[in-house]
PDB file as gemmi writes it, atoms N, CA and C in Angstrom:
CRYST1    1.000    1.000    1.000  90.00  90.00  90.00 P 1                      
ATOM      1  N   UNK A   1      38.617 294.238 114.961  1.00  0.00           N  
ATOM      2  CA  UNK A   1      38.824 295.123 116.160  1.00  0.00           C  
ATOM      3  C   UNK A   1      39.316 293.931 117.497  1.00  0.00           C  
ATOM      4  N   UNK A   2      39.619 295.040 118.363  1.00  0.00           N  
ATOM      5  CA  UNK A   2      39.918 293.744 120.150  1.00  0.00           C  
ATOM      6  C   UNK A   2      39.733 294.806 121.174  1.00  0.00           C  
ATOM      7  N   UNK A   3      39.157 294.351 121.678  1.00  0.00           N  
ATOM      8  CA  UNK A   3      39.032 294.702 122.887  1.00  0.00           C  
ATOM      9  C   UNK A   3      40.074 294.807 124.383  1.00  0.00           C  
ATOM     10  N   UNK A   4      40.477 295.905 124.807  1.00  0.00           N  
ATOM     11  CA  UNK A   4      41.344 295.404 126.348  1.00  0.00           C  
ATOM     12  C   UNK A   4      40.227 296.408 126.939  1.00  0.00           C  
ATOM     13  N   UNK A   5      39.988 295.124 128.680  1.00  0.00           N  
ATOM     14  CA  UNK A   5      39.327 296.549 129.003  1.00  0.00           C  
ATOM     15  C   UNK A   5      39.986 296.183 130.328  1.00  0.00           C  
ATOM     16  N   UNK A   6      39.402 296.361 131.419  1.00  0.00           N  
ATOM     17  CA  UNK A   6      40.126 296.743 132.743  1.00  0.00           C  
ATOM     18  C   UNK A   6      39.083 297.019 133.887  1.00  0.00           C  
ATOM     19  N   UNK A   7      39.090 296.472 134.932  1.00  0.00           N  
ATOM     20  CA  UNK A   7      38.414 297.021 136.099  1.00  0.00           C  
ATOM     21  C   UNK A   7      38.907 296.934 137.680  1.00  0.00           C  
ATOM     22  N   UNK A   8      38.461 298.138 138.890  1.00  0.00           N  
ATOM     23  CA  UNK A   8      39.567 298.228 139.456  1.00  0.00           C  
ATOM     24  C   UNK A   8      38.760 298.729 140.660  1.00  0.00           C  
ATOM     25  N   UNK A   9      38.350 298.316 142.056  1.00  0.00           N  
ATOM     26  CA  UNK A   9      38.487 298.223 142.868  1.00  0.00           C  
ATOM     27  C   UNK A   9      39.088 299.224 143.908  1.00  0.00           C  
ATOM     28  N   UNK A  10      38.232 300.278 144.815  1.00  0.00           N  
ATOM     29  CA  UNK A  10      39.473 301.173 145.974  1.00  0.00           C  
ATOM     30  C   UNK A  10      37.745 301.333 147.058  1.00  0.00           C  
ATOM     31  N   UNK A  11      38.741 301.095 148.124  1.00  0.00           N  
ATOM     32  CA  UNK A  11      38.075 301.655 149.338  1.00  0.00           C  
ATOM     33  C   UNK A  11      38.560 303.740 149.391  1.00  0.00           C  
ATOM     34  N   UNK A  12      37.426 303.566 149.931  1.00  0.00           N  
ATOM     35  CA  UNK A  12      37.055 305.402 149.934  1.00  0.00           C  
ATOM     36  C   UNK A  12      38.449 305.745 150.837  1.00  0.00           C  
ATOM     37  N   UNK A  13      38.025 304.974 152.167  1.00  0.00           N  
ATOM     38  CA  UNK A  13      39.237 305.342 152.984  1.00  0.00           C  
ATOM     39  C   UNK A  13      40.513 304.707 152.246  1.00  0.00           C  
ATOM     40  N   UNK A  14      40.974 305.059 151.775  1.00  0.00           N  
ATOM     41  CA  UNK A  14      41.750 304.382 151.017  1.00  0.00           C  
ATOM     42  C   UNK A  14      42.707 306.549 150.635  1.00  0.00           C  
ATOM     43  N   UNK A  15      41.870 306.500 150.145  1.00  0.00           N  
ATOM     44  CA  UNK A  15      42.190 308.096 149.587  1.00  0.00           C  
ATOM     45  C   UNK A  15      41.426 309.313 151.338  1.00  0.00           C  
ATOM     46  N   UNK A  16      41.025 308.508 151.472  1.00  0.00           N  
ATOM     47  CA  UNK A  16      40.384 310.179 152.395  1.00  0.00           C  
ATOM     48  C   UNK A  16      41.654 310.521 153.561  1.00  0.00           C  
ATOM     49  N   UNK A  17      42.537 309.812 153.649  1.00  0.00           N  
ATOM     50  CA  UNK A  17      43.710 310.918 154.235  1.00  0.00           C  
ATOM     51  C   UNK A  17      44.607 310.938 153.145  1.00  0.00           C  
ATOM     52  N   UNK A  18      44.611 311.306 152.218  1.00  0.00           N  
ATOM     53  CA  UNK A  18      45.903 311.296 151.373  1.00  0.00           C  
ATOM     54  C   UNK A  18      46.448 312.826 151.981  1.00  0.00           C  
ATOM     55  N   UNK A  19      47.816 313.245 152.107  1.00  0.00           N  
ATOM     56  CA  UNK A  19      47.891 314.538 151.560  1.00  0.00           C  
ATOM     57  C   UNK A  19      48.191 315.283 150.696  1.00  0.00           C  
ATOM     58  N   UNK A  20      48.435 316.759 150.652  1.00  0.00           N  
ATOM     59  CA  UNK A  20      48.305 317.505 149.561  1.00  0.00           C  
ATOM     60  C   UNK A  20      50.038 316.581 148.729  1.00  0.00           C  
ATOM     61  N   UNK A  21      50.987 316.140 148.891  1.00  0.00           N  
ATOM     62  CA  UNK A  21      51.744 315.357 147.619  1.00  0.00           C  
ATOM     63  C   UNK A  21      51.438 314.696 147.384  1.00  0.00           C  
ATOM     64  N   UNK A  22      50.741 313.628 147.971  1.00  0.00           N  
ATOM     65  CA  UNK A  22      49.813 311.949 147.522  1.00  0.00           C  
ATOM     66  C   UNK A  22      48.898 312.699 146.589  1.00  0.00           C  
ATOM     67  N   UNK A  23      48.323 313.302 146.235  1.00  0.00           N  
ATOM     68  CA  UNK A  23      47.232 313.876 145.695  1.00  0.00           C  
ATOM     69  C   UNK A  23      47.778 314.292 144.285  1.00  0.00           C  
ATOM     70  N   UNK A  24      48.864 314.637 144.770  1.00  0.00           N  
ATOM     71  CA  UNK A  24      49.587 315.851 143.417  1.00  0.00           C  
ATOM     72  C   UNK A  24      50.028 314.884 142.549  1.00  0.00           C  
ATOM     73  N   UNK A  25      50.652 313.634 143.030  1.00  0.00           N  
ATOM     74  CA  UNK A  25      51.153 312.854 142.784  1.00  0.00           C  
ATOM     75  C   UNK A  25      50.231 311.661 141.772  1.00  0.00           C  
ATOM     76  N   UNK A  26      49.564 312.144 142.294  1.00  0.00           N  
ATOM     77  CA  UNK A  26      48.304 310.899 141.384  1.00  0.00           C  
ATOM     78  C   UNK A  26      46.891 311.441 140.626  1.00  0.00           C  
ATOM     79  N   UNK A  27      46.488 312.832 140.608  1.00  0.00           N  
ATOM     80  CA  UNK A  27      45.599 313.082 140.011  1.00  0.00           C  
ATOM     81  C   UNK A  27      46.025 314.418 139.424  1.00  0.00           C  
ATOM     82  N   UNK A  28      45.323 315.682 138.331  1.00  0.00           N  
ATOM     83  CA  UNK A  28      45.415 316.245 137.189  1.00  0.00           C  
ATOM     84  C   UNK A  28      45.208 317.432 138.376  1.00  0.00           C  
ATOM     85  N   UNK A  29      45.179 318.860 138.169  1.00  0.00           N  
ATOM     86  CA  UNK A  29      44.985 319.992 138.874  1.00  0.00           C  
ATOM     87  C   UNK A  29      43.282 319.813 138.293  1.00  0.00           C  
ATOM     88  N   UNK A  30      42.518 319.461 137.001  1.00  0.00           N  
ATOM     89  CA  UNK A  30      41.949 319.591 136.923  1.00  0.00           C  
ATOM     90  C   UNK A  30      40.312 318.960 137.989  1.00  0.00           C  
ATOM     91  N   UNK A  31      41.485 316.781 137.848  1.00  0.00           N  
ATOM     92  CA  UNK A  31      40.589 316.183 138.629  1.00  0.00           C  
ATOM     93  C   UNK A  31      40.537 316.939 140.187  1.00  0.00           C  
ATOM     94  N   UNK A  32      41.393 317.568 140.571  1.00  0.00           N  
ATOM     95  CA  UNK A  32      41.284 317.866 141.814  1.00  0.00           C  
ATOM     96  C   UNK A  32      40.679 318.950 142.775  1.00  0.00           C  
ATOM     97  N   UNK A  33      40.245 320.208 141.515  1.00  0.00           N  
ATOM     98  CA  UNK A  33      39.613 320.912 141.256  1.00  0.00           C  
ATOM     99  C   UNK A  33      37.323 320.351 141.043  1.00  0.00           C  
ATOM    100  N   UNK A  34      38.067 319.269 140.560  1.00  0.00           N  
ATOM    101  CA  UNK A  34      36.898 318.418 139.934  1.00  0.00           C  
ATOM    102  C   UNK A  34      35.747 317.965 141.110  1.00  0.00           C  
ATOM    103  N   UNK A  35      37.050 317.260 141.822  1.00  0.00           N  
ATOM    104  CA  UNK A  35      36.248 316.285 142.965  1.00  0.00           C  
ATOM    105  C   UNK A  35      35.738 317.211 144.698  1.00  0.00           C  
ATOM    106  N   UNK A  36      36.909 318.505 144.658  1.00  0.00           N  
ATOM    107  CA  UNK A  36      36.973 319.132 145.249  1.00  0.00           C  
ATOM    108  C   UNK A  36      36.601 318.886 146.573  1.00  0.00           C  
ATOM    109  N   UNK A  37      37.659 317.551 146.949  1.00  0.00           N  
ATOM    110  CA  UNK A  37      37.931 317.144 148.297  1.00  0.00           C  
ATOM    111  C   UNK A  37      37.134 316.015 148.594  1.00  0.00           C  
ATOM    112  N   UNK A  38      36.219 315.799 147.686  1.00  0.00           N  
ATOM    113  CA  UNK A  38      35.440 314.214 147.665  1.00  0.00           C  
ATOM    114  C   UNK A  38      35.326 313.430 147.868  1.00  0.00           C  
ATOM    115  N   UNK A  39      36.288 312.805 149.233  1.00  0.00           N  
ATOM    116  CA  UNK A  39      36.846 311.152 148.963  1.00  0.00           C  
ATOM    117  C   UNK A  39      36.484 310.447 147.726  1.00  0.00           C  
ATOM    118  N   UNK A  40      34.770 310.255 148.034  1.00  0.00           N  
ATOM    119  CA  UNK A  40      33.998 308.794 147.485  1.00  0.00           C  
ATOM    120  C   UNK A  40      34.837 309.277 145.564  1.00  0.00           C  
ATOM    121  N   UNK A  41      34.901 310.492 145.135  1.00  0.00           N  
ATOM    122  CA  UNK A  41      35.429 310.533 143.760  1.00  0.00           C  
ATOM    123  C   UNK A  41      36.312 311.068 143.702  1.00  0.00           C  
ATOM    124  N   UNK A  42      37.376 311.331 144.658  1.00  0.00           N  
ATOM    125  CA  UNK A  42      38.708 310.364 143.957  1.00  0.00           C  
ATOM    126  C   UNK A  42      38.683 309.296 144.405  1.00  0.00           C  
ATOM    127  N   UNK A  43      38.973 308.493 144.702  1.00  0.00           N  
ATOM    128  CA  UNK A  43      38.193 306.788 144.887  1.00  0.00           C  
ATOM    129  C   UNK A  43      37.736 306.813 143.442  1.00  0.00           C  
ATOM    130  N   UNK A  44      36.543 307.216 142.650  1.00  0.00           N  
ATOM    131  CA  UNK A  44      36.251 307.112 141.763  1.00  0.00           C  
ATOM    132  C   UNK A  44      37.238 307.323 140.397  1.00  0.00           C  
ATOM    133  N   UNK A  45      37.808 308.269 140.791  1.00  0.00           N  
ATOM    134  CA  UNK A  45      39.072 308.777 139.517  1.00  0.00           C  
ATOM    135  C   UNK A  45      39.869 307.641 140.791  1.00  0.00           C  
ATOM    136  N   UNK A  46      40.507 307.375 140.969  1.00  0.00           N  
ATOM    137  CA  UNK A  46      41.598 306.326 141.464  1.00  0.00           C  
ATOM    138  C   UNK A  46      41.297 305.145 140.530  1.00  0.00           C  
ATOM    139  N   UNK A  47      39.995 304.980 140.938  1.00  0.00           N  
ATOM    140  CA  UNK A  47      39.829 303.567 140.428  1.00  0.00           C  
ATOM    141  C   UNK A  47      39.811 303.613 138.822  1.00  0.00           C  
ATOM    142  N   UNK A  48      39.003 304.074 138.010  1.00  0.00           N  
ATOM    143  CA  UNK A  48      39.243 304.770 136.708  1.00  0.00           C  
ATOM    144  C   UNK A  48      40.809 305.055 136.083  1.00  0.00           C  
ATOM    145  N   UNK A  49      41.630 305.130 136.555  1.00  0.00           N  
ATOM    146  CA  UNK A  49      43.139 305.511 136.083  1.00  0.00           C  
ATOM    147  C   UNK A  49      43.299 304.281 136.853  1.00  0.00           C  
ATOM    148  N   UNK A  50      43.306 303.394 137.087  1.00  0.00           N  
ATOM    149  CA  UNK A  50      44.266 301.873 137.454  1.00  0.00           C  
ATOM    150  C   UNK A  50      43.449 301.101 136.624  1.00  0.00           C  
ATOM    151  N   UNK A  51      41.794 301.236 136.673  1.00  0.00           N  
ATOM    152  CA  UNK A  51      41.523 300.530 135.134  1.00  0.00           C  
ATOM    153  C   UNK A  51      41.984 300.329 133.697  1.00  0.00           C  
ATOM    154  N   UNK A  52      42.343 301.709 134.053  1.00  0.00           N  
ATOM    155  CA  UNK A  52      42.842 302.117 132.545  1.00  0.00           C  
ATOM    156  C   UNK A  52      44.344 301.541 132.292  1.00  0.00           C  
ATOM    157  N   UNK A  53      44.733 301.822 133.246  1.00  0.00           N  
ATOM    158  CA  UNK A  53      46.441 301.025 133.196  1.00  0.00           C  
ATOM    159  C   UNK A  53      46.931 299.442 133.046  1.00  0.00           C  
ATOM    160  N   UNK A  54      45.132 299.073 133.668  1.00  0.00           N  
ATOM    161  CA  UNK A  54      45.024 297.520 133.157  1.00  0.00           C  
ATOM    162  C   UNK A  54      44.738 297.230 132.042  1.00  0.00           C  
ATOM    163  N   UNK A  55      43.585 298.140 131.256  1.00  0.00           N  
ATOM    164  CA  UNK A  55      43.321 297.911 130.194  1.00  0.00           C  
ATOM    165  C   UNK A  55      44.270 297.782 128.807  1.00  0.00           C  
ATOM    166  N   UNK A  56      45.711 299.015 129.102  1.00  0.00           N  
ATOM    167  CA  UNK A  56      46.757 298.950 128.844  1.00  0.00           C  
ATOM    168  C   UNK A  56      47.241 297.824 128.968  1.00  0.00           C  
ATOM    169  N   UNK A  57      47.107 297.214 129.933  1.00  0.00           N  
ATOM    170  CA  UNK A  57      48.352 295.620 130.498  1.00  0.00           C  
ATOM    171  C   UNK A  57      49.912 296.867 130.905  1.00  0.00           C  
ATOM    172  N   UNK A  58      48.983 297.732 131.447  1.00  0.00           N  
ATOM    173  CA  UNK A  58      50.658 298.176 132.058  1.00  0.00           C  
ATOM    174  C   UNK A  58      50.069 297.758 133.687  1.00  0.00           C  
ATOM    175  N   UNK A  59      51.321 297.802 134.149  1.00  0.00           N  
ATOM    176  CA  UNK A  59      51.614 297.466 135.345  1.00  0.00           C  
ATOM    177  C   UNK A  59      51.030 299.161 136.516  1.00  0.00           C  
ATOM    178  N   UNK A  60      50.698 299.320 137.463  1.00  0.00           N  
ATOM    179  CA  UNK A  60      50.563 300.292 137.934  1.00  0.00           C  
ATOM    180  C   UNK A  60      51.462 301.647 137.980  1.00  0.00           C  
ATOM    181  N   UNK A  61      53.221 300.454 138.435  1.00  0.00           N  
ATOM    182  CA  UNK A  61      53.948 301.584 138.655  1.00  0.00           C  
ATOM    183  C   UNK A  61      54.568 301.653 137.527  1.00  0.00           C  
ATOM    184  N   UNK A  62      54.254 300.922 136.091  1.00  0.00           N  
ATOM    185  CA  UNK A  62      54.726 301.573 135.261  1.00  0.00           C  
ATOM    186  C   UNK A  62      55.014 302.631 134.364  1.00  0.00           C  
ATOM    187  N   UNK A  63      53.737 303.397 134.561  1.00  0.00           N  
ATOM    188  CA  UNK A  63      53.291 304.868 134.074  1.00  0.00           C  
ATOM    189  C   UNK A  63      53.053 305.619 135.277  1.00  0.00           C  
ATOM    190  N   UNK A  64      52.561 307.065 135.347  1.00  0.00           N  
ATOM    191  CA  UNK A  64      52.147 307.656 136.142  1.00  0.00           C  
ATOM    192  C   UNK A  64      51.308 307.887 136.030  1.00  0.00           C  
ATOM    193  N   UNK A  65      49.967 307.903 137.030  1.00  0.00           N  
ATOM    194  CA  UNK A  65      48.908 307.781 136.914  1.00  0.00           C  
ATOM    195  C   UNK A  65      48.270 309.222 136.632  1.00  0.00           C  
ATOM    196  N   UNK A  66      49.151 310.237 136.847  1.00  0.00           N  
ATOM    197  CA  UNK A  66      48.105 311.399 136.246  1.00  0.00           C  
ATOM    198  C   UNK A  66      48.784 311.342 134.367  1.00  0.00           C  
ATOM    199  N   UNK A  67      48.688 310.283 134.138  1.00  0.00           N  
ATOM    200  CA  UNK A  67      48.743 310.189 132.442  1.00  0.00           C  
ATOM    201  C   UNK A  67      47.358 309.548 131.830  1.00  0.00           C  
ATOM    202  N   UNK A  68      46.712 310.030 133.168  1.00  0.00           N  
ATOM    203  CA  UNK A  68      45.159 309.202 132.877  1.00  0.00           C  
ATOM    204  C   UNK A  68      44.406 309.990 133.776  1.00  0.00           C  
ATOM    205  N   UNK A  69      43.496 310.876 132.964  1.00  0.00           N  
ATOM    206  CA  UNK A  69      42.633 312.264 133.174  1.00  0.00           C  
ATOM    207  C   UNK A  69      40.912 311.836 133.260  1.00  0.00           C  
ATOM    208  N   UNK A  70      40.879 312.228 133.957  1.00  0.00           N  
ATOM    209  CA  UNK A  70      38.678 311.822 134.244  1.00  0.00           C  
ATOM    210  C   UNK A  70      38.129 313.216 133.955  1.00  0.00           C  
ATOM    211  N   UNK A  71      37.989 312.795 132.810  1.00  0.00           N  
ATOM    212  CA  UNK A  71      37.289 314.559 132.787  1.00  0.00           C  
ATOM    213  C   UNK A  71      35.500 314.315 132.325  1.00  0.00           C  
ATOM    214  N   UNK A  72      34.474 315.002 132.562  1.00  0.00           N  
ATOM    215  CA  UNK A  72      33.490 315.071 132.695  1.00  0.00           C  
ATOM    216  C   UNK A  72      32.626 315.932 131.333  1.00  0.00           C  
ATOM    217  N   UNK A  73      31.994 314.921 130.099  1.00  0.00           N  
ATOM    218  CA  UNK A  73      31.744 315.535 129.264  1.00  0.00           C  
ATOM    219  C   UNK A  73      30.307 315.932 129.332  1.00  0.00           C  
ATOM    220  N   UNK A  74      29.634 316.966 128.660  1.00  0.00           N  
ATOM    221  CA  UNK A  74      28.992 317.772 128.813  1.00  0.00           C  
ATOM    222  C   UNK A  74      27.871 316.763 129.294  1.00  0.00           C  
ATOM    223  N   UNK A  75      27.436 315.953 128.684  1.00  0.00           N  
ATOM    224  CA  UNK A  75      26.602 314.938 128.459  1.00  0.00           C  
ATOM    225  C   UNK A  75      26.676 314.913 130.643  1.00  0.00           C  
ATOM    226  N   UNK A  76      27.831 314.855 131.303  1.00  0.00           N  
ATOM    227  CA  UNK A  76      27.705 314.618 132.577  1.00  0.00           C  
ATOM    228  C   UNK A  76      28.453 312.594 132.753  1.00  0.00           C  
ATOM    229  N   UNK A  77      28.373 312.500 131.290  1.00  0.00           N  
ATOM    230  CA  UNK A  77      29.155 311.524 131.759  1.00  0.00           C  
ATOM    231  C   UNK A  77      30.524 311.750 131.856  1.00  0.00           C  
ATOM    232  N   UNK A  78      31.676 310.073 132.219  1.00  0.00           N  
ATOM    233  CA  UNK A  78      32.650 310.838 132.462  1.00  0.00           C  
ATOM    234  C   UNK A  78      33.531 309.734 131.249  1.00  0.00           C  
ATOM    235  N   UNK A  79      35.065 310.597 131.350  1.00  0.00           N  
ATOM    236  CA  UNK A  79      35.710 310.384 129.801  1.00  0.00           C  
ATOM    237  C   UNK A  79      37.479 310.289 130.302  1.00  0.00           C  
ATOM    238  N   UNK A  80      37.756 309.889 129.497  1.00  0.00           N  
ATOM    239  CA  UNK A  80      39.390 309.568 129.819  1.00  0.00           C  
ATOM    240  C   UNK A  80      40.156 310.609 128.946  1.00  0.00           C  
ATOM    241  N   UNK A  81      41.233 311.629 129.265  1.00  0.00           N  
ATOM    242  CA  UNK A  81      41.978 312.068 128.786  1.00  0.00           C  
ATOM    243  C   UNK A  81      43.552 311.528 129.388  1.00  0.00           C  
ATOM    244  N   UNK A  82      43.845 310.279 128.153  1.00  0.00           N  
ATOM    245  CA  UNK A  82      46.017 310.011 127.919  1.00  0.00           C  
ATOM    246  C   UNK A  82      46.386 311.056 127.910  1.00  0.00           C  
ATOM    247  N   UNK A  83      47.756 310.301 128.576  1.00  0.00           N  
ATOM    248  CA  UNK A  83      49.184 311.801 128.248  1.00  0.00           C  
ATOM    249  C   UNK A  83      50.629 310.981 128.414  1.00  0.00           C  
ATOM    250  N   UNK A  84      51.406 311.314 127.773  1.00  0.00           N  
ATOM    251  CA  UNK A  84      52.576 311.127 127.966  1.00  0.00           C  
ATOM    252  C   UNK A  84      52.523 309.030 127.903  1.00  0.00           C  
ATOM    253  N   UNK A  85      53.032 309.277 129.095  1.00  0.00           N  
ATOM    254  CA  UNK A  85      53.846 306.663 128.017  1.00  0.00           C  
ATOM    255  C   UNK A  85      52.116 306.318 128.338  1.00  0.00           C  
ATOM    256  N   UNK A  86      51.020 306.778 128.463  1.00  0.00           N  
ATOM    257  CA  UNK A  86      50.212 305.921 128.147  1.00  0.00           C  
ATOM    258  C   UNK A  86      49.673 305.854 127.589  1.00  0.00           C  
ATOM    259  N   UNK A  87      49.760 307.748 127.153  1.00  0.00           N  
ATOM    260  CA  UNK A  87      49.087 307.620 125.670  1.00  0.00           C  
ATOM    261  C   UNK A  87      49.509 307.075 125.083  1.00  0.00           C  
ATOM    262  N   UNK A  88      51.490 306.776 124.694  1.00  0.00           N  
ATOM    263  CA  UNK A  88      52.049 305.795 123.445  1.00  0.00           C  
ATOM    264  C   UNK A  88      51.531 304.779 123.790  1.00  0.00           C  
ATOM    265  N   UNK A  89      51.251 304.114 124.948  1.00  0.00           N  
ATOM    266  CA  UNK A  89      51.503 302.656 124.944  1.00  0.00           C  
ATOM    267  C   UNK A  89      49.690 302.762 124.193  1.00  0.00           C  
ATOM    268  N   UNK A  90      49.073 303.459 124.459  1.00  0.00           N  
ATOM    269  CA  UNK A  90      47.406 302.959 123.487  1.00  0.00           C  
ATOM    270  C   UNK A  90      47.505 303.372 122.518  1.00  0.00           C  
ATOM    271  N   UNK A  91      48.435 304.161 121.913  1.00  0.00           N  
ATOM    272  CA  UNK A  91      48.357 304.350 120.570  1.00  0.00           C  
ATOM    273  C   UNK A  91      49.293 303.062 119.922  1.00  0.00           C  
ATOM    274  N   UNK A  92      50.246 302.634 120.978  1.00  0.00           N  
ATOM    275  CA  UNK A  92      50.820 301.412 120.204  1.00  0.00           C  
ATOM    276  C   UNK A  92      49.723 300.482 119.891  1.00  0.00           C  
ATOM    277  N   UNK A  93      49.001 300.802 120.771  1.00  0.00           N  
ATOM    278  CA  UNK A  93      48.207 298.973 120.219  1.00  0.00           C  
ATOM    279  C   UNK A  93      46.835 299.080 119.918  1.00  0.00           C  
ATOM    280  N   UNK A  94      46.636 300.515 119.175  1.00  0.00           N  
ATOM    281  CA  UNK A  94      45.683 301.325 117.914  1.00  0.00           C  
ATOM    282  C   UNK A  94      44.603 301.779 118.454  1.00  0.00           C  
ATOM    283  N   UNK A  95      44.560 301.468 120.315  1.00  0.00           N  
ATOM    284  CA  UNK A  95      43.681 302.230 120.507  1.00  0.00           C  
ATOM    285  C   UNK A  95      42.516 303.336 120.091  1.00  0.00           C  
ATOM    286  N   UNK A  96      41.263 303.469 119.720  1.00  0.00           N  
ATOM    287  CA  UNK A  96      40.720 304.266 119.103  1.00  0.00           C  
ATOM    288  C   UNK A  96      39.785 304.972 120.390  1.00  0.00           C  
ATOM    289  N   UNK A  97      38.932 304.036 120.423  1.00  0.00           N  
ATOM    290  CA  UNK A  97      37.937 304.621 121.367  1.00  0.00           C  
ATOM    291  C   UNK A  97      38.514 304.090 122.937  1.00  0.00           C  
ATOM    292  N   UNK A  98      37.356 304.625 123.776  1.00  0.00           N  
ATOM    293  CA  UNK A  98      37.728 304.479 124.916  1.00  0.00           C  
ATOM    294  C   UNK A  98      36.410 304.909 125.812  1.00  0.00           C  
ATOM    295  N   UNK A  99      35.666 303.323 126.736  1.00  0.00           N  
ATOM    296  CA  UNK A  99      34.641 304.231 127.326  1.00  0.00           C  
ATOM    297  C   UNK A  99      34.673 303.944 128.734  1.00  0.00           C  
ATOM    298  N   UNK A 100      34.853 304.531 129.729  1.00  0.00           N  
ATOM    299  CA  UNK A 100      35.169 303.791 131.115  1.00  0.00           C  
ATOM    300  C   UNK A 100      33.319 304.227 132.033  1.00  0.00           C  
ATOM    301  N   UNK A 101      33.399 303.615 132.910  1.00  0.00           N  
ATOM    302  CA  UNK A 101      32.144 304.023 133.996  1.00  0.00           C  
ATOM    303  C   UNK A 101      32.500 303.996 135.878  1.00  0.00           C  
ATOM    304  N   UNK A 102      31.912 304.854 136.453  1.00  0.00           N  
ATOM    305  CA  UNK A 102      32.155 304.573 137.888  1.00  0.00           C  
ATOM    306  C   UNK A 102      30.992 304.781 137.893  1.00  0.00           C  
ATOM    307  N   UNK A 103      31.207 303.703 139.651  1.00  0.00           N  
ATOM    308  CA  UNK A 103      30.323 303.846 140.607  1.00  0.00           C  
ATOM    309  C   UNK A 103      30.835 303.542 141.821  1.00  0.00           C  
ATOM    310  N   UNK A 104      29.928 304.407 143.154  1.00  0.00           N  
ATOM    311  CA  UNK A 104      31.167 304.051 144.395  1.00  0.00           C  
ATOM    312  C   UNK A 104      29.689 304.056 145.275  1.00  0.00           C  
ATOM    313  N   UNK A 105      29.807 303.305 146.406  1.00  0.00           N  
ATOM    314  CA  UNK A 105      28.783 302.701 147.557  1.00  0.00           C  
ATOM    315  C   UNK A 105      28.998 301.866 148.486  1.00  0.00           C  
ATOM    316  N   UNK A 106      28.488 301.951 148.955  1.00  0.00           N  
ATOM    317  CA  UNK A 106      28.790 301.232 150.333  1.00  0.00           C  
ATOM    318  C   UNK A 106      30.466 300.864 150.900  1.00  0.00           C  
ATOM    319  N   UNK A 107      31.569 302.261 151.065  1.00  0.00           N  
ATOM    320  CA  UNK A 107      32.799 302.427 151.029  1.00  0.00           C  
ATOM    321  C   UNK A 107      33.569 301.972 150.328  1.00  0.00           C  
ATOM    322  N   UNK A 108      33.471 302.247 149.092  1.00  0.00           N  
ATOM    323  CA  UNK A 108      34.158 301.309 147.856  1.00  0.00           C  
ATOM    324  C   UNK A 108      33.404 302.482 146.611  1.00  0.00           C  
ATOM    325  N   UNK A 109      34.638 303.103 145.816  1.00  0.00           N  
ATOM    326  CA  UNK A 109      34.734 303.308 144.776  1.00  0.00           C  
ATOM    327  C   UNK A 109      35.106 302.195 143.193  1.00  0.00           C  
ATOM    328  N   UNK A 110      33.812 301.688 142.185  1.00  0.00           N  
ATOM    329  CA  UNK A 110      34.890 300.581 141.128  1.00  0.00           C  
ATOM    330  C   UNK A 110      34.704 301.390 140.310  1.00  0.00           C  
ATOM    331  N   UNK A 111      35.510 300.760 139.003  1.00  0.00           N  
ATOM    332  CA  UNK A 111      35.217 302.124 137.598  1.00  0.00           C  
ATOM    333  C   UNK A 111      36.029 300.638 136.618  1.00  0.00           C  
ATOM    334  N   UNK A 112      35.166 301.210 135.546  1.00  0.00           N  
ATOM    335  CA  UNK A 112      35.460 299.899 134.634  1.00  0.00           C  
ATOM    336  C   UNK A 112      35.653 300.209 133.423  1.00  0.00           C  
ATOM    337  N   UNK A 113      36.586 300.369 132.234  1.00  0.00           N  
ATOM    338  CA  UNK A 113      36.951 300.799 130.712  1.00  0.00           C  
ATOM    339  C   UNK A 113      37.183 299.973 129.583  1.00  0.00           C  
ATOM    340  N   UNK A 114      36.742 300.003 128.774  1.00  0.00           N  
ATOM    341  CA  UNK A 114      36.739 299.667 127.653  1.00  0.00           C  
ATOM    342  C   UNK A 114      37.418 299.878 126.869  1.00  0.00           C  
ATOM    343  N   UNK A 115      38.610 299.327 126.596  1.00  0.00           N  
ATOM    344  CA  UNK A 115      39.111 300.279 124.589  1.00  0.00           C  
ATOM    345  C   UNK A 115      39.303 299.334 123.826  1.00  0.00           C  
ATOM    346  N   UNK A 116      39.177 300.174 122.473  1.00  0.00           N  
ATOM    347  CA  UNK A 116      38.482 299.543 121.518  1.00  0.00           C  
ATOM    348  C   UNK A 116      39.763 299.435 120.449  1.00  0.00           C  
ATOM    349  N   UNK A 117      40.424 299.063 120.710  1.00  0.00           N  
ATOM    350  CA  UNK A 117      41.840 299.006 119.336  1.00  0.00           C  
ATOM    351  C   UNK A 117      41.378 298.191 117.937  1.00  0.00           C  
ATOM    352  N   UNK A 118      42.217 298.680 117.013  1.00  0.00           N  
ATOM    353  CA  UNK A 118      41.612 298.369 115.094  1.00  0.00           C  
ATOM    354  C   UNK A 118      43.485 297.207 115.427  1.00  0.00           C  
ATOM    355  N   UNK A 119      42.768 296.342 114.180  1.00  0.00           N  
ATOM    356  CA  UNK A 119      43.549 294.860 114.388  1.00  0.00           C  
ATOM    357  C   UNK A 119      44.858 295.795 113.294  1.00  0.00           C  
ATOM    358  N   UNK A 120      45.493 294.970 113.765  1.00  0.00           N  
ATOM    359  CA  UNK A 120      46.974 295.236 112.745  1.00  0.00           C  
ATOM    360  C   UNK A 120      46.699 294.831 111.893  1.00  0.00           C  
TER     361      UNK A 120                                                      
END                                                                             
């Protein structure tokens, strides 16, 4: 087993003034509905997306951010759904399990992602 991890910190003010086009370029329709325009929630989702890309060794500009979707499980815990180039990279690395944690306070949001991959 191999662990891949990523962490990211986002200033909530960074997402507070984004226009609709910018939001649609980063967030899925489901995320926009879930966050309901709340900058702290949007920043948390943004941090989770960047943390996921880092865990996979991808640069922020190397894959679309909408390829990582933050969803809420029935328990209330966040989870990640991957698609497109991000999913392809995860599969190439043998990633079978993902864990994400998101928090926000004092003007910042932070997220940590751990990906568990099978050895070759």
